[in-house]
LUMPABA-310572 format. One line per 2 residues: their letters; for each residue y, x, z of N, C-alpha, C, O. Coordinates in steps of 0.1 Angstrom, whole numbers, plus 5000, padded with zeros to 4 digits. Atoms other than C-alpha are relative to their C-alpha. Layout:
residues N
A	Y/X/Z/Y/X/Z/Y/X/Z/Y/X/Z  ...
***
This chain:
residues 135
XX	4988/5006/5007/5988/7804/8398/5013/5007/5002/5023/5005/4995  4988/4991/5000/6013/7829/8412/5001/5009/4990/5012/5011/4985
XX	5001/4991/5010/6000/7854/8387/5006/4994/4987/5013/5001/4979  4995/5010/5011/6008/7826/8360/5014/5003/4998/5019/5008/4988
XX	4983/5001/4998/6046/7823/8371/5005/5014/5000/5016/5016/4995  4995/4987/5000/6049/7861/8375/4999/5005/4985/5008/5013/4980
XX	5001/4995/5015/6037/7868/8338/5009/4991/4992/5013/4996/4981  4989/5007/5008/6060/7840/8326/5014/5007/5003/5022/5009/4994
XX	4987/4995/4997/6089/7855/8343/5001/5013/4994/5012/5016/4989  4998/4989/5006/6081/7889/8332/5000/4998/4984/5006/5007/4977
XX	4999/4999/5016/6078/7879/8294/5015/4991/4998/5022/4993/4988  4985/5004/5000/6111/7859/8300/5011/5011/4999/5020/5011/4991
XX	4993/4988/4997/6127/7891/8312/5002/5009/4988/5012/5013/4982  5000/4990/5013/6116/7911/8284/5004/4995/4987/5010/5002/4979
XX	4991/5006/5012/6126/7886/8257/5010/4991/5003/5010/4980/4997  4991/5010/4996/6153/7869/8273/5011/4998/4989/5015/4987/4985
XX	4991/5000/5010/6178/7878/8246/4995/4991/4988/5003/4984/4983  5004/5007/5011/6155/7864/8218/4997/4986/5004/4999/4977/4996
XX	5003/5014/4997/6146/7833/8239/5014/4994/5001/5015/4983/4996  4987/5008/5000/6183/7824/8246/5005/5000/4986/5010/4989/4982
XX	4995/5002/5015/6192/7832/8208/4994/4990/4994/5000/4984/4985  5005/5011/5008/6167/7807/8198/5005/4987/5005/5007/4977/4998
XX	4994/5014/4993/6178/7780/8223/5016/4997/4995/5020/4986/4992  4987/5001/5005/6213/7788/8212/5002/4996/4985/5011/4990/4980
XX	5003/5002/5014/6202/7788/8178/4997/4986/4997/5002/4981/4987  5002/5014/5002/6188/7752/8181/5011/4991/5001/5012/4981/4994
XX	4988/5007/4998/6221/7741/8194/5009/5001/4987/5015/4991/4982  4992/4998/5011/6239/7757/8165/4994/4994/4988/5001/4989/4979
XX	5008/5008/5011/6213/7743/8141/5004/4987/5000/5007/4981/4990  4993/5013/4999/6223/7710/8153/5013/4997/4994/5015/4988/4986
XX	4987/5002/5004/6258/7716/8148/5001/5002/4984/5007/4995/4977  4999/4996/5015/6253/7732/8112/4993/4987/4994/5001/4980/4987
XX	5007/5009/5005/6227/7705/8103/5007/4986/5001/5007/4978/4991  4993/5010/4999/6248/7678/8116/5013/4998/4993/5016/4987/4988
XX	4987/4996/5007/6280/7688/8100/4995/4997/4984/5000/4989/4976  5005/4998/5014/6260/7695/8067/4998/4983/4996/5004/4978/4987
XX	5007/5013/5001/6243/7658/8070/5011/4991/4997/5011/4983/4988  4989/5009/5001/6276/7640/8075/5008/5004/4986/5013/4995/4979
XX	4993/4995/5014/6293/7659/8045/4993/4996/4988/4999/4991/4979  5006/5005/5011/6267/7652/8022/5001/4985/4998/5004/4980/4988
XX	5000/5016/4998/6266/7614/8032/5014/4996/4995/5016/4985/4990  4986/5002/5004/6305/7617/8023/4999/5002/4986/5009/4997/4980
XX	4999/4999/5014/6296/7626/7988/5001/5017/4997/4997/5022/4986  4995/4986/5002/6305/7664/7991/4987/5009/4994/4975/5010/4998
XX	5014/4989/5006/6282/7689/7970/4996/5007/5010/5003/5011/5019  5009/4994/4991/6257/7705/7988/5004/5014/5003/5003/5019/5015
XX	4998/4987/4998/6267/7738/7984/5015/5002/5007/5017/5012/5015  4987/5001/4993/6304/7731/7995/4997/4996/5016/5003/5001/5025
XX	5003/5003/4988/6289/7714/8024/4992/5008/5009/4991/5007/5021  5007/4990/4995/6267/7741/8032/5011/5011/5007/5010/5014/5019
XX	4990/4992/4997/6296/7764/8034/5008/4996/5013/5010/5003/5022  4991/5007/4989/6317/7742/8057/4990/5000/5014/4994/5005/5025
XX	5010/5002/4988/6286/7734/8081/4997/5012/5005/4998/5012/5017  5004/4987/4996/6275/7770/8083/5012/5007/5007/5009/5014/5017
XX	4989/4995/4992/6311/7780/8094/5001/4994/5015/5003/5002/5024  5002/5007/4989/6308/7754/8121/4990/5007/5009/4994/5010/5021
XX	5012/4993/4994/6276/7770/8132/5004/5015/5006/5000/5020/5017  4999/4987/4997/6289/7805/8132/5010/5001/5013/5005/5007/5023
XX	4991/5003/4992/6318/7797/8154/4994/4998/5014/4996/5005/5024  5008/5004/4987/6297/7779/8181/4988/5011/5005/4985/5013/5017
XX	5011/4990/4997/6269/7806/8178/5008/5014/5006/5003/5020/5015  4994/4987/4997/6294/7836/8183/5002/4998/5015/4996/5006/5023
XX	4994/5002/4987/6310/7820/8217/4986/4998/5008/4985/5004/5019  5013/5004/4991/6275/7807/8230/4993/5015/5004/4990/5018/5016
XX	5008/4989/4997/6258/7841/8225/5009/5011/5006/5003/5019/5013  4988/4992/4994/6290/7861/8237/4997/4998/5014/4992/5006/5022
XX	4997/5003/4986/6293/7843/8269/4984/4997/5010/4982/4999/5022  5012/5004/4992/6257/7831/8278/4988/5009/4998/4980/5010/5007
XX	5013/4991/5004/6232/7855/8260/5002/5014/5003/4996/5019/5012  4999/4985/5000/6244/7888/8257/5012/5004/5011/5014/5015/5014
XX	4988/4999/4989/6274/7883/8283/5007/5015/5000/5007/5024/5007  4990/4990/5002/6298/7906/8269/5014/4996/4999/5018/4987/4992
XX	4986/5005/4999/6335/7904/8278/5009/5010/4991/5020/5005/4987  4990/4990/5007/6350/7936/8258/4997/4998/4985/4987/4992/4980
XX	4999/5000/5015/6359/7941/8222/4996/4986/4992/4988/4985/4983  5001/5012/5005/6360/7905/8214/5003/4997/4986/4996/4991/4978
XX	4996/4999/5014/6378/7908/8182/4990/5007/4992/4986/5002/4982  5009/4991/5008/6355/7936/8170/4986/4993/4997/4980/4993/4987
XX	5014/5007/5001/6324/7917/8178/5001/4988/4993/4991/4985/4987  5000/5011/5008/6336/7886/8162/4999/5003/4984/4994/4996/4976
XX	4999/4996/5013/6343/7906/8131/4987/5003/4994/4983/4999/4983  5015/4996/5003/6309/7921/8131/4992/4988/5000/4986/4987/4989
XX	5008/5012/4999/6292/7887/8140/5004/4991/4985/4995/4987/4977  4995/5007/5011/6313/7870/8112/4993/5007/4987/4987/5001/4979
XX	5004/4995/5013/6305/7896/8086/4986/4999/4998/4982/4997/4987  5016/5002/5000/6266/7894/8094/5000/4985/4994/4994/4982/4983
XX	5000/5016/5003/6271/7855/8092/5004/4997/4984/4998/4989/4977  4996/5001/5012/6289/7859/8060/4989/5005/4987/4988/5000/4976
XX	5011/4998/5009/6259/7877/8043/4990/4990/5000/4985/4985/4990  5010/5012/4998/6236/7853/8058/5001/4987/4992/4992/4981/4987
XX	4997/5013/5007/6255/7825/8042/4998/5002/4985/4994/4993/4977  5003/4998/5013/6253/7842/8009/4984/4998/4995/4980/4992/4985
XX	5015/5001/5002/6216/7843/8011/4995/4987/5002/4985/4984/4996  5004/5013/4997/6215/7808/8025/5004/4993/4988/4996/4985/4984
XX	4999/5005/5011/6234/7797/7995/4990/5003/4988/4986/4993/4981  5009/4996/5011/6210/7815/7971/4988/4991/5001/4984/4985/4991
XX	5011/5003/4997/6180/7801/7987/5003/4984/4998/4995/4977/4991  4998/5014/5003/6196/7764/7987/4999/4997/4984/4992/4987/4979
XX	4999/5000/5013/6203/7770/7951/4985/5000/4992/4982/4991/4983  5014/4998/5002/6167/7782/7946/4990/4987/5000/4983/4983/4991
XX	5009/5012/4995/6149/7753/7966/5006/4987/4992/4998/4980/4987  4996/5012/5006/6171/7726/7952/5002/4999/4984/4996/4990/4977
XX	4999/5002/5016/6181/7732/7917/4989/5006/4993/4988/5002/4981  5008/4995/5008/6153/7753/7907/4984/4994/5001/4976/4991/4992
XX	5013/5006/4996/6122/7740/7927/4999/4985/5003/4988/4979/5006  4999/5018/4999/6137/7702/7930/4995/4997/5014/4991/4986/5016
XX	5001/5004/4986/6131/7703/7969/5012/4992/5003/5023/4994/4998  4988/5009/4994/6151/7676/7988/5008/5011/5007/5004/5021/5012
XX	4991/4991/4994/6183/7690/7999/4999/5003/5016/5002/5014/5021  5001/4998/4985/6178/7684/8036/4989/5008/5004/4990/5016/5014
XX	5011/4992/4998/6143/7700/8035/5002/5014/4996/4997/5023/5002  4997/4988/5006/6157/7728/8015/5007/5010/5010/5005/5022/5012
XX	4989/4996/4991/6185/7734/8041/4992/5004/5013/4995/5015/5018  5008/4997/4987/6158/7734/8072/4993/5013/4996/4993/5023/5005
XX	5007/4990/5002/6137/7758/8053/5008/5014/5000/5003/5025/5004  4994/4989/5003/6165/7781/8045/5006/5005/5017/5008/5017/5020
XX	4995/4998/4986/6178/7779/8082/4992/5009/5008/4997/5018/5015  5011/4993/4995/6146/7793/8095/4998/5014/4995/4994/5023/5003
XX	5002/4989/5004/6144/7821/8072/5013/5010/5005/5011/5021/5008  4986/4993/4996/6183/7831/8080/5000/5005/5015/5004/5016/5020
XX	5000/4995/4984/6177/7829/8118/4994/5013/5005/5000/5021/5012  5009/4989/4992/6150/7853/8125/5007/5013/4993/5008/5022/5001
XX	4993/4990/5004/6169/7879/8102/5011/5004/5007/5014/5015/5010  4984/4997/4993/6204/7874/8117/4996/5003/5012/5002/5013/5017
XX	5001/4993/4986/6190/7879/8152/4998/5014/5002/5003/5019/5013  5000/4987/5000/6181/7913/8145/5011/5008/4998/5013/5019/5004
XX	4987/4994/5004/6214/7922/8130/5010/4999/5011/5018/5008/5014  4992/5004/4987/6232/7904/8158/4998/5009/5011/5007/5016/5016
XX	5003/4992/4988/6214/7921/8185/5005/5015/4999/5012/5021/5008  4999/4985/5001/6215/7955/8172/5015/5006/4996/5019/5017/5000
XX	4986/4997/5003/6252/7956/8158/5011/4994/5007/5020/5000/5012  4987/5008/4992/6274/7928/8173/5001/5001/5014/5012/5002/5019
XX	4998/5002/4986/6265/7926/8207/4991/5013/5008/4987/5013/5019  5005/4987/4994/6251/7961/8212/5010/5006/5011/5022/5008/5009
X	4991/4996/4988/6264/7974/8247/5003/5015/4999/5010/5021/5007
***
């Protein structure tokens, strides 16, 4: 039993950043998806709702990753600009995916949003880790 917990601890230490990025991602996904859902129920167009909700997720994601995941205190402005730039690229891809899924493929807007969020999250982690929070 001890070797099982040692193996888990070893895996956690090896993949700590990715695991915490995923946990923080779940929190930010909740923020993004919650804001998106509220805005859609108010009648706001899905592309505009996506931009607003995505920006809410960007800000919360940056601060949670900065303080709890990558634990960096220096170059806050430079890091935020890098994080934001990567996020802007991601939102463009997200907008394209939403347009494709909803307008072309006729997928429900909430399901389309969930699919696009998974695709974006994986690719964005790699860029954030290697560019924004590189020590």
